[in-house]
Each structure stands twice: as C-alpha cells, then as structure tokens.
C-alpha positions in Angstrom: 0.0 0.0 0.0 1.4 3.5 -0.9 2.3 6.0 1.8 -0.4 8.4 0.5 -3.2 5.8 0.7 -2.1 4.5 4.1 -2.0 8.0 5.6 -5.3 8.9 4.0 -6.9 5.8 5.6 -5.5 6.8 9.0 -6.7 10.4 8.4 -10.3 9.1 8.1 -10.1 7.4 11.5 -8.4 10.5 13.1 -11.1 12.9 11.8 -13.8 10.9 13.6 -12.1 11.7 17.0 -11.6 15.5 16.7 -13.9 17.5 18.9 -13.9 21.3 19.2 -14.0 21.9 22.9 -11.8 23.4 25.6 -12.8 22.7 29.1 -11.2 22.2 32.5 -13.9 19.8 33.6 -12.7 16.8 31.5 -9.8 14.9 32.9 -8.0 11.6 32.9 -9.1 8.4 34.6 -8.8 8.5 38.4 -9.3 4.8 39.0 -7.4 4.0 42.2 -4.1 2.2 42.1 -2.8 1.8 45.7 -2.8 5.1 47.6 -2.7 7.4 44.5 -5.4 8.0 41.9 -4.7 6.6 38.5 -3.8 9.4 36.1 -1.6 8.0 33.4 -3.0 5.4 31.0 -0.7 6.0 28.0 1.0 2.9 26.6 4.5 4.5 26.9 4.0 4.2 30.7 1.4 1.3 30.9 2.6 -1.3 28.3 0.0 -3.0 26.2 1.9 -6.3 26.2 0.4 -7.5 29.4 -3.1 -5.9 28.9 -5.7 -8.5 28.1 -7.8 -5.9 26.3 -5.1 -5.8 23.6 -4.7 -9.6 23.3 -6.6 -10.1 20.0 -5.8 -6.7 18.4 -3.9 -6.7 15.1 -0.7 -4.7 15.8 0.8 -5.0 12.3 1.9 -1.7 10.8 2.1 -0.8 7.1 5.5 0.4 6.0 6.9 2.6 3.2 10.3 3.7 2.2 11.9 7.0 1.2 15.4 8.1 0.8 15.1 10.8 3.4 12.3 11.2 6.0 12.1 14.5 7.8 10.2 14.8 11.2 8.8 18.3 11.6 7.7 20.8 8.9 9.2 23.9 10.6 11.8 26.2 9.1 14.6 23.8 9.6 12.8 20.7 8.3 11.4 22.4 5.3 14.7 24.1 4.5 16.3 20.6 4.6 13.6 19.2 2.2 13.9 22.1 -0.2 17.6 22.0 -0.4 17.6 18.2 -0.9 15.2 18.5 -3.9 17.0 21.4 -5.3 20.2 19.4 -5.4 18.5 16.3 -6.7 16.6 18.2 -9.4 19.8 20.0 -10.5 21.6 16.7 -10.9 18.7 14.9 -12.5 18.6 12.2 -9.8 15.6 10.6 -8.2 15.4 11.4 -4.4 12.3 10.7 -2.5 11.9 13.1 0.4 9.0 12.8 2.8 8.1 15.3 5.6 5.7 14.4 8.4 4.2 17.1 10.6 2.0 16.8 13.7 -0.1 19.9 13.0 -3.1 19.3 10.8 -2.0 22.3 8.6 1.5 23.6 8.0 2.2 26.4 10.4 -0.6 25.4 12.7 1.8 24.6 15.6 4.3 27.3 14.7 4.8 30.3 17.1 7.5 32.9 17.2 7.9 36.6 17.6 9.1 37.0 14.9 11.7 39.3 13.5 13.3 37.4 10.6 16.9 37.7 9.5 17.0 36.5 5.9 20.6 35.4 5.6 19.7 31.7 5.3 16.6 32.4 3.2 18.7 34.4 0.7 20.9 31.3 0.3 18.1 28.8 0.0 15.7 30.7 -2.3 17.8 33.6 -3.8 14.8 35.0 -5.8 12.3 34.9 -2.9 11.6 38.6 -3.2 10.2 37.9 -6.7 7.7 35.4 -5.4 4.4 35.9 -3.6 6.0 35.7 -0.2 4.8 36.6 3.4 7.7 38.8 4.3 5.7 42.0 4.0 7.1 44.2 6.8 10.7 45.4 6.7 11.9 46.8 10.0 11.8 50.6 10.0 12.6 51.4 13.6 14.2 49.8 16.7 13.5 50.6 20.4 15.0 49.0 23.5 14.2 49.9 27.1 14.7 49.0 30.7 11.4 49.0 32.6 11.0 49.8 36.3 7.6 49.6 37.9 6.5 53.0 36.9 9.1 54.3 34.4 10.8 53.4 31.1 14.6 54.0 30.6 15.5 54.0 26.9 18.7 52.2 25.9 20.1 53.3 22.5 20.3 50.8 19.7 23.1 51.1 17.2 24.8 48.9 14.6 26.8 46.1 16.2 24.4 45.4 19.0 22.6 42.1 18.9 19.2 43.9 19.0 19.9 46.0 15.9 17.3 44.9 13.4 18.0 47.0 10.3 17.5 44.8 7.2 15.2 42.3 9.0 11.5 41.6 8.5 8.7 41.4 11.0 6.8 38.2 10.1 4.2 35.8 11.4 6.3 32.6 11.3 3.4 30.3 10.8 2.7 32.1 7.4 6.4 31.7 6.5 6.3 28.0 7.3 3.2 27.6 5.2 4.9 29.4 2.3 8.1 27.3 2.7 5.8 24.2 2.5 4.4 25.4 -0.8 8.0 25.9 -2.2 8.9 22.4 -1.0 5.9 20.7 -2.7 6.6 22.6 -6.0 10.0 20.9 -6.0 8.5 17.4 -5.4 8.7 17.0 -1.6 5.9 14.9 -0.1 4.5 16.8 2.9 2.1 15.0 5.2 0.5 17.3 7.7 -1.5 15.9 10.6 0.7 12.8 11.2 2.7 13.0 14.4 5.9 10.8 14.6 5.5 8.9 17.8 8.4 6.4 17.8 11.9 6.1 16.4 12.6 2.8 14.7 16.0 1.1 14.8 17.8 -1.5 12.7 19.3 -4.5 14.4 22.7 -2.9 14.3 21.3 0.0 16.4 21.2 2.6 13.7 18.0 4.6 13.0 15.7 2.9 10.5 12.9 5.6 10.4 9.9 6.6 12.4 6.3 5.4 13.1 3.3 7.7 13.2 0.8 7.6 16.0 -1.9 5.0 16.5 -5.4 6.3 16.6 -8.6 5.0 18.2 -7.4 4.5 21.8 -9.8 5.2 24.7 -8.9 7.4 27.7 -8.6 4.3 29.8 -5.9 2.9 27.4 -8.2 0.3 25.8 -8.6 -0.1 22.0 -11.8 1.4 20.5 -13.6 -0.3 17.6 -12.0 2.3 15.3 -8.4 1.6 16.4 -5.9 1.9 13.6 -2.2 1.3 13.8 0.2 4.0 12.7 2.5 3.8 9.7 6.2 3.0 9.5 8.3 5.2 7.4 11.8 3.9 6.7 14.7 5.9 5.3 18.4 5.9 4.6 18.6 9.0 6.7 16.0 10.4 9.1 16.2 14.1 9.9 14.7 15.2 13.2 13.5 18.8 13.2 10.8 18.6 15.9 11.5 22.0 17.4 12.4 22.8 20.9 12.6 19.8 23.3 11.3 17.3 20.7 10.1 14.1 22.4 11.9 11.8 19.9 15.1 13.8 20.2 15.0 13.2 24.0 15.2 9.5 23.3 18.0 10.0 20.7 20.1 11.9 23.2 20.1 8.9 25.5 20.3 6.3 22.8 23.4 7.8 21.3 24.8 9.7 24.2 24.6 12.9 22.2 25.0 15.2 25.2 28.2 13.6 26.4 30.4 16.6 25.6 28.0 19.6 26.0 26.3 21.4 28.9 22.7 20.7 29.7 20.2 22.7 27.6 18.5 25.6 29.2 15.1 27.0 28.2 12.6 29.8 28.3 8.9 30.0 27.7 7.6 32.6 25.2 3.9 33.6 25.4 2.5 35.7 22.6 -0.7 37.5 21.5 -1.7 39.1 18.2 -3.8 42.3 18.6 -5.6 44.6 16.3 -4.9 48.1 17.7 -6.2 51.6 16.9 -4.9 53.0 13.6 -3.5 56.1 15.3 -1.2 53.9 17.4 0.0 51.6 14.6 3.6 52.1 13.4 4.3 49.5 10.7 7.8 48.1 10.9 8.5 49.3 14.5 10.3 46.8 16.7 10.4 47.2 20.4 12.0 45.2 23.2 12.2 45.6 26.9 13.9 44.0 29.9 13.3 44.5 33.6 9.8 44.9 35.2 7.7 42.9 36.0 10.6 40.5 36.5 13.2 41.0 39.2 16.8 41.4 38.3 17.6 37.7 38.9 14.9 36.4 36.6 15.9 36.4 33.0 13.3 37.6 30.5 11.8 40.4 28.5 9.2 41.5 26.0 8.8 42.1 22.3 6.3 44.3 20.5 6.3 44.2 16.7 4.1 46.3 14.4 3.1 44.4 11.3 2.3 45.9 7.9 -0.3 43.5 6.5 -3.3 45.8 5.8 -4.9 45.8 9.2 -3.2 47.6 12.2 -1.8 44.4 13.7 0.9 44.0 16.4 2.5 40.9 17.8 3.3 41.2 21.5 5.0 38.6 23.7 6.9 38.0 26.9 9.7 35.5 27.5 10.7 34.1 30.9 13.8 32.0 31.4 12.9 28.7 33.0 15.8 28.9 35.5 13.6 31.0 37.8 13.5 30.1 41.4 10.2 31.1 42.9 7.6 28.3 42.4 4.8 30.9 42.7 5.9 32.7 39.5 3.5 32.4 36.6 4.9 33.3 33.2 1.4 33.8 31.9 0.6 36.3 34.7 3.9 38.1 34.3 2.9 38.6 30.6 -0.5 40.0 31.5 1.1 42.2 34.2 3.6 43.5 31.7 0.8 44.9 29.4 -0.4 47.1 32.3 2.8 49.1 32.5 2.2 52.8 32.1 4.3 53.0 28.9 2.8 49.9 27.4 -0.9 49.9 28.3 -1.9 52.7 26.0 -0.9 50.7 22.9 -3.6 48.1 23.6 -6.4 50.3 25.0 -9.2 50.3 22.5 -7.8 47.4 20.6 -8.9 43.8 20.3 -6.9 40.6 21.1 -7.1 38.1 18.2 -5.0 35.2 19.1 -2.9 33.6 21.9 -0.2 30.9 22.2 3.0 29.8 23.9 6.0 27.6 23.3 9.3 26.8 24.9 12.6 27.9 23.3 16.2 26.8 23.6 18.4 29.4 25.3 21.5 27.4 26.0 23.4 28.4 22.9 26.9 27.4 21.9 27.8 25.5 25.1 24.7 23.3 24.8 24.9 22.1 21.2 24.9 18.3 21.3 26.3 15.9 18.8 24.3 16.4 15.6 24.8 13.2 13.6 24.4 9.5 14.5 24.0 6.3 12.5 20.9 6.8 10.4 20.0 10.3 11.4 20.7 14.0 12.1 19.3 16.8 14.3 18.5 20.2 12.8 17.0 23.5 13.9 15.6 24.2 17.4 15.6 20.5 18.3 19.4 20.6 19.1 19.1 24.4 19.6 20.7 27.1 17.5 19.1 30.2 18.9 21.1 33.4 19.1 19.8 34.5 22.5 21.0 38.1 22.5 19.4 38.6 19.1 16.3 36.7 20.2 16.5 35.0 16.8 16.8 31.3 15.8 14.9 30.9 12.5 17.9 31.9 10.3 20.3 29.6 12.1 17.7 26.8 12.1 17.2 27.1 8.4 21.0 27.2 7.8 21.4 24.0 9.8 18.8 22.4 7.5 20.6 23.6 4.4 24.0 22.2 5.6 22.4 18.9 6.7 20.8 18.6 3.2 24.1 19.2 1.4 25.9 16.7 3.6 23.1 14.1 3.2 22.9 14.5 -0.6 26.7 14.2 -1.0 26.8 11.1 1.3 24.0 9.3 -0.5 25.6 10.0 -3.9 29.1 8.9 -2.8 28.4 5.5 -1.2 25.7 2.8 -1.3 23.5 2.4 1.7 24.1 -0.9 3.4 21.2 -3.2 3.7 19.9 -3.2 7.3 21.8 -0.1 8.4 21.1 3.6 8.4 23.6 6.0 6.8 25.9 7.9 9.2 26.3 11.5 7.9 29.1 12.6 10.2 30.2 15.3 7.7 27.1 17.3 8.6 28.5 18.3 12.0 32.0 19.1 10.5 30.4 21.4 7.9 28.2 23.2 10.4 31.3 23.9 12.6 32.8 25.6 9.5 29.7 27.7 8.8 28.6 31.2 9.8 26.2 29.6 12.3 29.0 28.3 14.4 30.9 31.6 14.3 27.7 33.6 15.2 26.8 31.4 18.2 30.3 31.2 19.5 30.6 35.0 19.5 27.6 35.4 21.8 28.3 32.3 23.9 28.9 34.2 27.2 26.1 36.7 27.1 23.4 34.6 28.7 25.7 33.0 31.3 26.8 36.4 32.3 23.3 37.1 33.4 23.5 34.4 36.0 25.8 36.3 38.3 25.2 38.3 41.4 24.4 41.4 39.3 21.8 39.5 37.3 20.2 41.6 34.6 22.7 44.5 35.1 25.6 42.1 34.9 24.3 40.7 31.6 23.9 44.2 30.1 27.3 45.3 31.1 29.0 42.1 29.8 27.2 42.5 26.5 28.4 46.0 26.1 31.9 45.4 27.1 32.8 42.0 25.6 30.4 41.5 22.7 30.1 44.9 21.3 33.9 45.7 21.7 35.3 42.2 21.3 32.8 40.3 19.2 33.1 37.2 21.5 36.8 37.0 21.1 37.4 36.6 24.9 39.5 33.5 25.6 37.1 32.1 28.1 33.7 30.3 27.9 31.4 30.7 30.8 29.7 27.5 32.0 26.1 26.9 32.8 25.7 25.8 36.4 22.1 24.7 36.4 19.4 22.5 34.9 16.1 24.4 34.8 14.2 21.7 36.6 16.6 22.0 39.6 16.3 25.7 40.1 13.0 26.0 42.0 13.3 26.7 45.7 10.8 25.0 48.2 7.6 27.1 48.6 8.5 27.6 52.3 11.5 29.7 51.2 9.6 31.9 48.8 6.9 34.6 48.9 3.7 34.0 47.0 3.1 36.6 44.2 -0.1 38.6 44.4 -1.0 39.0 40.7 -3.7 41.6 39.9 -7.0 40.4 38.6 -7.5 40.7 34.8 -9.2 43.9 33.7 -10.5 42.3 30.4 -9.2 45.3 28.5 -5.5 44.7 28.2 -5.1 41.7 30.7 -7.1 38.5 30.6 -7.6 35.2 32.4 -6.0 32.0 31.3 -8.9 30.0 29.9 -10.2 32.8 27.7 -6.7 33.1 26.4 -6.4 29.4 25.6 -9.7 29.6 23.7 -8.0 32.0 21.3 -5.3 29.4 20.5 -7.8 27.1 18.7 -6.5 24.2 20.8 -8.4 21.0 20.3 -7.7 17.4 21.2 -10.0 14.3 21.0 -11.2 14.0 24.6 -11.5 10.2 24.7 -7.8 9.3 24.4 -5.0 8.8 27.0 -3.5 12.0 28.2 -0.3 12.7 26.3 1.1 14.5 29.3 2.3 11.3 30.9 3.5 10.7 34.5 6.3 8.3 35.3 4.8 8.0 38.8 1.2 9.2 39.5 2.0 9.8 43.2 4.7 12.3 42.7 2.6 15.4 41.8 0.9 15.4 45.2 3.5 13.7 47.4 6.4 15.8 46.2 5.5 18.7 43.9 2.5 19.9 45.9 4.1 19.1 49.3 7.4 20.8 48.6 6.7 23.4 45.8 3.0 24.0 46.3 2.2 22.5 42.9 4.2 24.7 40.4 2.8 22.9 37.4 -0.5 24.8 37.9 1.5 28.0 37.4 4.2 27.3 34.9 1.8 25.8 32.4 0.4 28.6 30.1 -2.7 26.6 29.2 -4.4 25.5 32.4 -3.5 21.8 31.8 -2.6 21.1 35.4 -4.9 21.6 38.4 -4.9 20.4 42.0 -8.4 19.8 43.1 -10.0 18.2 46.2 -10.0 14.5 46.0 -13.2 12.5 45.9 -12.4 10.9 49.2 -12.1 14.3 50.9 -8.6 13.6 52.3 -6.5 16.1 50.5 -6.0 17.0 46.9 -5.3 15.2 43.6 -3.8 16.3 40.3 -6.2 16.7 37.4 -4.7 16.9 33.9 -6.8 18.8 31.3 -4.8 17.4 28.4 -7.2 18.8 25.8 -6.0 22.3 26.7 -2.3 21.6 25.9 -0.7 24.0 23.4 2.3 21.8 23.0 4.8 24.2 24.5 6.7 21.4 26.4 7.3 23.7 29.4 5.9 21.1 31.8 8.4 18.5 30.6 11.2 21.0 31.1 10.4 22.7 34.4 8.8 19.9 36.4 11.1 19.8 39.5 10.7 16.1 39.8 11.2 15.4 36.1 8.2 13.1 36.3 6.3 14.6 33.3 7.0 13.1 29.9 5.3 14.9 27.0 4.5 12.7 24.0 2.5 13.4 20.9 -1.3 13.0 21.0 -3.4 11.5 18.3 -3.2 12.9 14.8 -4.4 16.5 14.4 -4.4 17.4 18.1 -3.0 20.6 19.5 -3.3 24.4 18.8 -4.6 25.7 15.5 -2.5 28.9 15.2 -3.2 31.1 12.3 -0.1 33.1 11.4 1.5 33.1 14.9 
C-alpha cells in the first residue's frame, strides 16, 4: 500500500475523533491504584503487552520507504527538504523526500515573535523577493528599554548590538512555514500534515531505521476502540529530526546515542504571545520594540517584544519571554505577561484594541555551550531540536534554516558517494563538521557568554554590562567560555522559602484570564484518548510537587492543563490533567522539579490551531 493511501486511511479514522472543545472539567481516569489516583494510561507508561484488552488486536503496521524522512515541517525541516530536492533536481537524480508534521495544517503549531533575519533564506531561495512571499514588513525602527515599575529608561540601539534589526523583517512565522511548504511541494517534496511521529525505529545494528506515526482510536482508559488503527512505519536511509524545541523523539535519541556527552545541559525559556488589532493612530508598521526589567526581578531572565506588522490591518505581535531557570515556584509566566501589558508605557498601545490570538512555546536558550552531537547512525538533528538560537538577538529561525541547508548538502553528498548498506542507516558525520565551519557556528560562538553572564550576582545588570563590554567591543573573542551551572528543573526553591506573588486580577481590557486566552489558540484534542502528558509516577505530583513546591505545574503551564483539586475521598488534593488544553509548549516536561512529566505526541491532528503566529 502506498504512503499516500495509508496516511489517507489513518486520516479518516483520526477525523472521527476530533472534537472542538476546551474545558477544564474533563480529565484523565482516576481509577485507584494503591494510595494514589490513577492518572496515566498512555501505553508508553502502561505497556499493552500485558493488557488483556489488547490480546486479539492486530498490531501490524504498514510500512513505506523513502530516501530521506524529515520529522517536523518547521523552518529547519522544510529548508532541509527544499535543499535536498534542489540538489537532486539540478543533478537529475531521483530522491524521495517525505516530511511528516504533527499539526493538521503547516504552520498550525508554529509560534515565534518573529523578526526574521533573511541570511539563510537568501541562500536557500535567492529569488524569494520575486515570489508571492509573506515577508511584508521590513523593519523601520528599533527601540529597546529597561522598565521599572512606573518608568521606562530608553537604551540606545546602534549597529553592532545584537538587538539591531535593520534589514530584517517582521513576520508571522506560521505564514512563513506555510509558504516554505508550498515551495517544497513545488519541488516534489511529499509533505504529510496531521501525522505525528511517535516512535523512532531502529535496525538490528542499532542505527536509526525511520519513524512510526501515532496509533489512533485508543480510549482514555488505554483500551482499543472499535475504530483503532495502527500507525504507519516510514523507513529511510537518513531520518532528519527537526521537531522543534525539546522534541520528544530527540529526547530519546540523546540517551540512545549519548549525544550530550560533551556539552552542557540545555537551558530553556517560555515565550507567550498574543496578536492584537490596535487603533490606527497607534500603529507604526515596521517598528520593533524590546524591553527588559519589570515585571521580573533582576535575577529572573526575560523580557518583552512588540512588533508592528504591515499587512493591511493595524496588527501587532506582543509577547513575553521568561527564562525557565527562575527560582520562585509561585511565579506564573502567563501572569507576568499579563502584568507587563499594564505598565504605564505599554498599556496605551492596547487600550481600545482587540486581542485576536494567543499561544505559547518553549525555546532553547543554552546556545553554543549546549549544542549536542548532531549526527548519529541513520539520522541527524536540525533546527531548534538541538538548539541554534542566538539568545541576545532573540532569533533562531535563520540559524535553524541554515542548519537544515547544511544537513541537506551533507546528506545528498553522502547518498551519492556511497551505497547504503542493507539493514543499516547512513551515518552523515560530515554534517557536524560542515556546520562547525559555517557562519552559524561563528555567530553562536561570538555570543556564547552573554546569557551565562546574566547568572551572576548582578543579574540583569551584569548581563547588560557584559554584552556592552565584551560582545560589542570584542565580538566574543574573549579567551574564556562561561559555563552553565544549572538545569532548569533543579532551580526551584521550596515554597516555604519563597513569597507568594499577588498578581492583579485581569481587567479584560489589556489583561485577561488563562482560559479565555487558551480559547484564542484554537486548541483541540480528542477527549477520549489517554493523556499525552504522561507521568512516570502518578503519586509524585501530590507527594512531592505539591508538598514541597506548592504545585508549580499549575502556574508554569500557560494553558491550564494542570490543576490540584479536592480528592473525591475528601482527604486532600489530587492532580487533574486537562490534556485537551495543551498548546504543545513542552514547558511542563522541562520545568517539572521532579522530572516526572514526559510529553509525548497525542493522536493525529491534536493541538493548537494557530493562524499566522
């Protein structure tokens, strides 16, 4: 059976299960197991091998083969696909390239600021300006400021500073991704949206064989429905993993091939974003604004962005980023974002406007010191999955795209220089060597010490001083490399050592509550399926996270997925997981102080439905 027909048959099953609802009243099974309520029923935690309900279920999967399979239709994955087909078409060779994407539409799970530097795009599609492209808003002005509670201190922006954006474009990255997908398909790339890759497949020799897509038709209690359908297997000579930040397949690959053996642990932030339509008189197309400081304290890394789009309507993208190394378990990134919009110098922009959309995602902030090994037998990592973000620039799309271009060139050369061995994936070790020789490596190395400098006694002020002294004057030529001393999950202090934060109530004019925000993300998951937010131990949320940290998951999640509610027995509280609210940001997997949460992909088509975020 062909790949197209197999995926189409799975699609018919998947569509039967998609319901359009967001509610905090629906939750996972709480059937008792010992002293703790049963929460997790997903097969990755509760194997089906010993479950009698699966005894007579046909578990055979159809398979198909391609030369290259790419997981994730983001900027990096699509750049890889486009470059591969450009090379193959130029040489007149047959090369089958397949891209699988968990969002039901390209760009549907993509969220970024975004202020796009076009360096990589210029290399990939030199004539992009002659096409019908979505890069409509060239940057016309830059502003940067330090906020205190009641004032705004401007900081000048001039050429040479990371925040200087002359020549860049304000974009909605979801629209860029959709456009890149169109360019890929015109070249002959097969793009399959709505098919999450749930499992890495291996050859007997341990090399990567390909991936499998999700099964569909599994009930919340983990049993097969009458509509159960097994996922597909996609085999390839090389599998490219471009899942984005903290990809769940990449997590397994790091362990399988010890890819983080010679790098520091990755560090992260959460970015929360809204798109607004504001009053015409306040709209400044092409204006780019960033702030640091309030409402965060000097020891909590983060800041804001406000980008004015030029797309017909008076639209702005506004967002707030909080480093996940914060210490106070009472901090809520969502509430900090809402509070930021109430600042005297910010509020007036949104008064009289209308909020159109909302979303959130985690982002890699480790930079140069945290780049893992990028190639292994049968596969490579590209884009935000390994993490190529330039943190001082607040940009990673251009470096992600370039990593995909370099990977494509190395893969194409490898596949054309030697025959793939039967029963073994191709090891493209040249990819990492070439990336180290590229402008990506030079750029990231030059800013390697900026973020670590923030984690000093001076906090924010130390970071600003270091950037000015060593980056602007020395361009990262200092002979030392500062080390990261933390893992984000280990940074929280016990609640007893911290002060609860009294956040103001939403005014429903510029600040809003969480659930009305999630409703603007278009998030939708089939209700009757096992929660994809899995727990390794169902007892830990109450016995450790709630007992020691006062349940931080109910605050660091930007979508209201986690709630502690009174137990049915009346003897304390239990965790309720509202998995259908999940916007796929991965913050819970990263920040959980017990590292007990494992995010996996849900059934096909589930997640947010961003439109140009």
